[in-house]
ZAMARGU-4260 file (C-alpha; in steps of 0.2 Angstrom, whole numbers, plus 5000, padded with zeros to 4 digits):
<rodrens>
0) 5671/4963/5071 | 5655/4965/5079 | 5663/4970/5095 | 5673/4984/5086 | 5657/4991/5078
5) 5649/4991/5095 | 5664/5000/5102 | 5663/5013/5088 | 5644/5016/5091 | 5647/5017/5110
10) 5662/5030/5106 | 5651/5039/5094 | 5637/5040/5107 | 5649/5045/5120 | 5656/5059/5109
15) 5638/5064/5105 | 5634/5064/5123 | 5650/5075/5126 | 5644/5087/5112 | 5627/5087/5120
20) 5634/5091/5138 | 5646/5104/5131 | 5631/5112/5122 | 5620/5111/5138 | 5634/5118/5148
25) 5635/5133/5136 | 5617/5135/5137 | 5618/5134/5156 | 5632/5147/5156 | 5621/5159/5145
30) 5606/5156/5156 | 5616/5159/5172 | 5622/5176/5164 | 5604/5180/5161 | 5600/5175/5178
35) 5614/5186/5185 | 5608/5201/5174 | 5590/5198/5181 | 5597/5198/5198 | 5606/5214/5196
40) 5591/5222/5188 | 5580/5216/5203 | 5594/5223/5215 | 5593/5240/5206 | 5574/5240/5205
45) 5574/5236/5224 | 5586/5251/5227 | 5575/5262/5217 | 5560/5257/5226 | 5568/5259/5243
50) 5574/5276/5237 | 5556/5280/5231 | 5549/5275/5248 | 5561/5285/5257 | 5558/5300/5246
55) 5539/5298/5248 | 5541/5297/5267 | 5552/5312/5267 | 5540/5322/5255 | 5525/5316/5266
60) 5533/5322/5282 | 5537/5339/5274 | 5519/5340/5267 | 5514/5337/5285 | 5526/5350/5291
65) 5520/5363/5279 | 5501/5359/5283 | 5505/5362/5301 | 5513/5378/5298 | 5498/5383/5287
70) 5486/5379/5301 | 5497/5388/5313 | 5498/5404/5302 | 5479/5403/5299 | 5476/5401/5318
75) 5488/5416/5321 | 5477/5426/5309 | 5462/5420/5317 | 5468/5426/5334 | 5474/5442/5327
80) 5457/5445/5319 | 5449/5440/5335 | 5459/5453/5345 | 5456/5466/5332 | 5437/5462/5333
85) 5438/5464/5352 | 5446/5481/5349 | 5434/5487/5337 | 5419/5481/5348 | 5427/5491/5362
90) 5429/5506/5351 | 5411/5505/5344 | 5405/5504/5363 | 5416/5519/5368 | 5411/5529/5352
95) 5392/5525/5356 | 5394/5531/5374 | 5402/5547/5367 | 5388/5549/5354 | 5375/5546/5367
100) 5383/5559/5379 | 5384/5571/5365 | 5365/5568/5360 | 5360/5571/5378 | 5371/5587/5378
105) 5363/5593/5362 | 5346/5590/5369 | 5350/5599/5385 | 5357/5614/5374 | 5341/5614/5364
110) 5331/5616/5380 | 5343/5630/5386 | 5341/5639/5370 | 5322/5637/5370 | 5321/5643/5388
115) 5332/5658/5383 | 5322/5662/5368 | 5305/5661/5378 | 5311/5672/5392 | 5299/5687/5394
120) 5304/5705/5393 | 5304/5707/5412 | 5316/5693/5414 | 5328/5701/5402 | 5327/5717/5410
125) 5330/5710/5428 | 5343/5699/5421 | 5334/5683/5427 | 5340/5668/5418 | 5330/5651/5417
130) 5336/5636/5428 | 5342/5627/5413 | 5354/5641/5408 | 5360/5641/5426 | 5364/5622/5425
135) 5372/5625/5408 | 5384/5638/5415 | 5388/5628/5430 | 5392/5613/5419 | 5404/5623/5409
140) 5412/5631/5424 | 5411/5618/5438 | 5423/5628/5450 | 5410/5642/5452 | 5398/5630/5462
</rodrens>
């Protein structure tokens, strides 16, 4: 009888082992599902990261492009301002020359007026004019030289 009891205890333990193995296999299957889910999440996360990196590099290149355009526009405006400044400098020089000429002409006409005013009675009767007046008339009508 002892042998029958030993067989029963061995069979029970084998059944127990089978139950334990089955339970472990179910746990393993659950863990494998969790692992597969985590792998999919990692794959999705890696895809998102690579998309973000791609978008980031695209945005970075666009920012660089816009910065270059901005610098080019600023440089163009700078060149335009430089040209305008040159034109204004030239205009100032020309205007200064005109003003200097006008100032000299006014001084000369003042001399002519003073000479005409200071003429004596005899010069008026004899119709003698001062040299400054003669130059003034010649400047107005150069073809009479």
